[in-house]
Each structure stands twice: as C-alpha cells, then as structure tokens.
BAFI-3210 file (N, C-alpha, C; in Angstrom, 3 decimals, decimal comma, padded with zeros to 6 digits):
// residues 81
n [1|2|3|4|5|6|7|8|9|10|11|12|13|14|15|16|17|18|19|20|21|22|23|24|25|26|27|28|29|30|31|32|33|34|35|36|37|38|39|40|41|42|43|44|45|46|47|48|49|50|51|52|53|54|55|56|57|58|59|60|61|62|63|64|65|66|67|68|69|70|71|72|73|74|75|76|77|78|79|80|81]
n.u [000,361|-001,844|-004,105|-003,870|-003,516|-005,586|-006,449|-006,742|-008,885|-011,704|-011,383|-011,011|-013,017|-015,303|-018,245|-019,405|-021,808|-023,391|-023,327|-023,222|-021,034|-018,377|-015,306|-011,821|-009,815|-006,456|-006,175|-004,075|-001,758|-002,774|-003,285|-000,637|000,303|-001,144|-000,511|002,155|002,089|000,801|002,423|004,716|005,042|005,406|007,899|009,827|008,680|008,282|009,998|010,112|010,448|010,088|010,160|009,816|007,381|005,787|006,295|005,079|002,495|001,932|002,278|000,392|-001,811|-000,868|000,528|-000,412|000,102|002,695|005,502|006,847|009,583|009,847|008,494|009,928|012,309|011,405|010,764|013,218|013,905|015,863|016,071|017,527|018,414]
n.v [-005,344|-005,908|-005,001|-002,142|-001,243|-000,191|001,898|004,607|004,798|005,528|008,356|009,129|008,497|008,601|009,074|008,351|010,258|009,612|006,884|005,709|004,340|003,622|005,159|005,139|006,951|007,734|006,545|005,017|006,690|008,296|006,368|005,551|007,918|007,961|005,428|005,748|007,192|005,220|002,896|003,865|003,498|000,841|-000,060|-000,255|-002,405|-004,487|-006,442|-004,743|-003,690|-000,586|001,071|-000,681|-001,655|000,689|001,071|-001,010|-000,652|001,812|000,916|-001,123|-001,367|-002,120|-004,403|-006,938|-007,291|-007,915|-010,180|-012,801|-012,433|-009,804|-008,473|-009,026|-007,755|-004,992|-004,579|-004,954|-007,363|-010,226|-013,045|-015,359|-016,123]
n.w [006,833|005,266|006,532|006,770|004,151|002,546|004,023|003,420|001,650|002,516|002,635|000,157|-001,442|-004,180|-006,070|-009,189|-010,709|-013,016|-013,488|-010,986|-010,080|-007,857|-006,934|-005,806|-006,095|-005,873|-003,386|-002,686|-002,202|-000,133|001,910|002,369|003,676|005,969|006,957|007,670|010,072|011,679|011,669|012,572|015,435|015,709|015,043|017,092|018,462|016,719|014,260|011,518|008,118|007,619|005,258|003,101|003,673|003,383|000,696|-000,517|000,157|-001,278|-003,913|-004,076|-005,865|-008,311|-007,924|-008,537|-011,149|-011,375|-011,759|-009,539|-009,189|-010,140|-008,230|-005,992|-006,663|-006,751|-004,253|-002,914|-002,032|-001,239|-003,069|-003,386|-005,815]
ca.u [000,002|-003,236|-005,162|-003,775|-003,184|-006,629|-007,001|-007,128|-010,139|-012,880|-011,224|-010,753|-014,279|-016,050|-019,208|-019,706|-023,300|-024,191|-023,358|-023,120|-019,734|-017,597|-013,920|-010,993|-008,598|-005,393|-006,099|-002,728|-000,920|-003,329|-002,987|000,813|000,500|-001,855|000,310|003,365|001,804|000,415|003,546|005,900|005,277|005,670|009,296|010,549|008,227|008,306|011,069|009,624|011,155|009,095|010,217|009,265|005,897|005,121|006,390|004,057|001,107|001,889|002,224|-000,332|-002,727|-000,095|001,259|-001,028|000,629|004,111|005,990|007,471|010,897|009,718|007,974|011,094|013,221|010,808|010,844|014,588|013,957|016,742|015,195|018,404|018,668]
ca.v [-004,471|-006,056|-004,131|-000,724|-000,878|000,548|002,704|005,817|004,667|006,410|009,834|009,340|007,862|009,370|008,397|008,973|010,455|008,952|005,413|005,229|003,554|004,175|005,155|005,495|007,512|008,268|006,008|004,369|007,758|008,724|005,192|005,667|009,019|007,463|004,250|006,285|007,501|003,977|001,892|004,514|003,020|-000,592|-000,340|-000,666|-003,653|-005,566|-006,241|-004,500|-002,762|000,388|001,565|-001,835|-001,827|001,812|000,955|-002,040|000,093|002,744|000,123|-002,459|-001,549|-002,580|-005,602|-008,218|-007,428|-008,202|-011,641|-012,929|-011,836|-008,369|-007,912|-009,049|-006,551|-003,814|-004,475|-005,213|-008,725|-011,257|-014,351|-016,480|-016,529]
ca.w [005,638|004,698|007,201|006,419|002,674|002,051|004,989|002,826|000,803|002,817|002,411|-001,402|-002,134|-005,067|-006,742|-010,471|-010,752|-014,133|-013,296|-009,557|-009,760|-006,736|-007,229|-004,708|-006,828|-004,995|-002,062|-002,306|-001,566|001,183|002,754|002,788|004,676|007,165|007,494|008,399|011,541|012,337|011,793|013,326|016,845|015,643|014,618|018,236|018,988|015,746|013,296|010,251|007,342|007,355|003,879|002,312|003,893|002,718|-000,849|-000,883|000,284|-002,393|-005,086|-004,132|-006,950|-009,455|-007,571|-009,172|-012,580|-011,423|-011,407|-008,173|-009,285|-010,320|-006,938|-005,064|-007,127|-006,476|-002,724|-002,522|-001,295|-001,798|-003,410|-003,387|-007,221]
c.u [-001,340|-004,275|-005,133|-003,618|-004,375|-007,347|-007,404|-008,452|-011,273|-012,650|-011,122|-012,060|-014,902|-017,118|-019,598|-021,337|-023,959|-024,354|-023,505|-021,892|-019,004|-016,049|-013,168|-009,724|-007,746|-005,400|-004,868|-001,756|-001,491|-003,141|-001,516|000,931|-000,089|-001,047|001,549|003,144|001,431|001,487|004,603|006,104|005,623|007,126|010,009|010,000|008,323|009,335|010,558|010,494|010,232|009,116|009,512|007,761|005,211|005,332|005,338|002,638|000,965|001,658|001,170|-001,482|-002,199|000,523|000,843|-000,380|002,026|004,383|006,612|008,781|010,790|009,355|009,117|012,085|012,733|010,949|012,229|014,711|014,914|015,996|016,231|018,651|019,831]
c.v [-004,696|-005,244|-002,701|-000,301|-000,072|001,557|004,153|005,835|005,661|007,898|010,147|008,841|008,989|008,581|009,103|009,027|009,705|007,556|004,954|004,528|004,341|004,063|005,618|006,146|008,101|007,704|005,498|005,468|008,094|007,582|005,236|006,679|008,509|006,329|004,760|006,520|006,152|003,155|002,585|003,863|001,499|-000,941|-000,838|-002,009|-004,772|-005,333|-006,040|-003,559|-001,642|000,932|000,583|-001,817|-000,515|001,695|-000,048|-001,373|001,112|002,053|-000,910|-002,438|-002,070|-004,006|-006,873|-008,445|-008,024|-009,780|-011,689|-012,243|-010,326|-007,713|-007,868|-007,914|-005,334|-003,472|-004,787|-006,426|-009,658|-012,556|-015,553|-016,904|-015,657]
c.w [005,205|005,310|006,823|004,987|002,126|002,924|004,520|001,941|001,122|002,519|000,873|-002,142|-002,958|-005,770|-008,084|-010,628|-011,779|-013,980|-011,954|-009,119|-008,678|-007,153|-005,862|-005,202|-005,786|-003,611|-001,698|-001,654|-000,242|002,214|003,239|003,898|006,063|007,833|008,245|009,832|012,297|012,626|012,453|014,734|016,804|015,529|015,843|018,710|018,084|014,709|011,889|009,488|006,922|005,980|002,829|002,478|003,283|001,273|-001,306|-000,881|-000,964|-003,623|-005,189|-005,216|-008,120|-009,172|-008,279|-010,539|-012,536|-011,131|-010,019|-008,131|-009,396|-008,943|-005,921|-005,472|-006,611|-004,986|-002,151|-001,645|-001,974|-001,873|-003,404|-004,827|-007,633]
res [x|x|x|x|x|x|x|x|x|x|x|x|x|x|x|x|x|x|x|x|x|x|x|x|x|x|x|x|x|x|x|x|x|x|x|x|x|x|x|x|x|x|x|x|x|x|x|x|x|x|x|x|x|x|x|x|x|x|x|x|x|x|x|x|x|x|x|x|x|x|x|x|x|x|x|x|x|x|x|x|x]
***
C-alpha cells in the first residue's frame, strides 16, 4: 500500500498562484481508482484483502489522527481485545 497510496497525486496537483503552495486535493479518491486496477491482479498471487487496502488508501490522509483501536475498527481488524 505504501507505494500506491499517493499514486493519484500527479493528476491532482495544483499550485496556488499567490503563494506557490502545491496541493493534491482529491488524490486519495484518485489513488483508489488507480489502485483498483493495479491490485486487481495481485489477489490471485498474494493473500490481500482488497477492500481493506482500498479503504486504507482512501482514508490515509486521516489515519494519523486515529488511535490503534480506532484504526483496527475502521479496517475491521481483530485485535484480540
């Protein structure tokens, strides 16, 4: 996931003229669309949960704000608690 989570950034890149700041608004959604095509072929070769990977990509901008338990719940991961 680390490699493809930002794959949509180039197509979403904008530069604010006044400040020169670069933004990638909407890159999470674009990355999900691109990732669907990329990971589609992996399912047969690697044991991945496609929906969890896509959910992580879609929400990765917000993941740093979550606690471990909140993240596990969001991704439907059993933590043993």
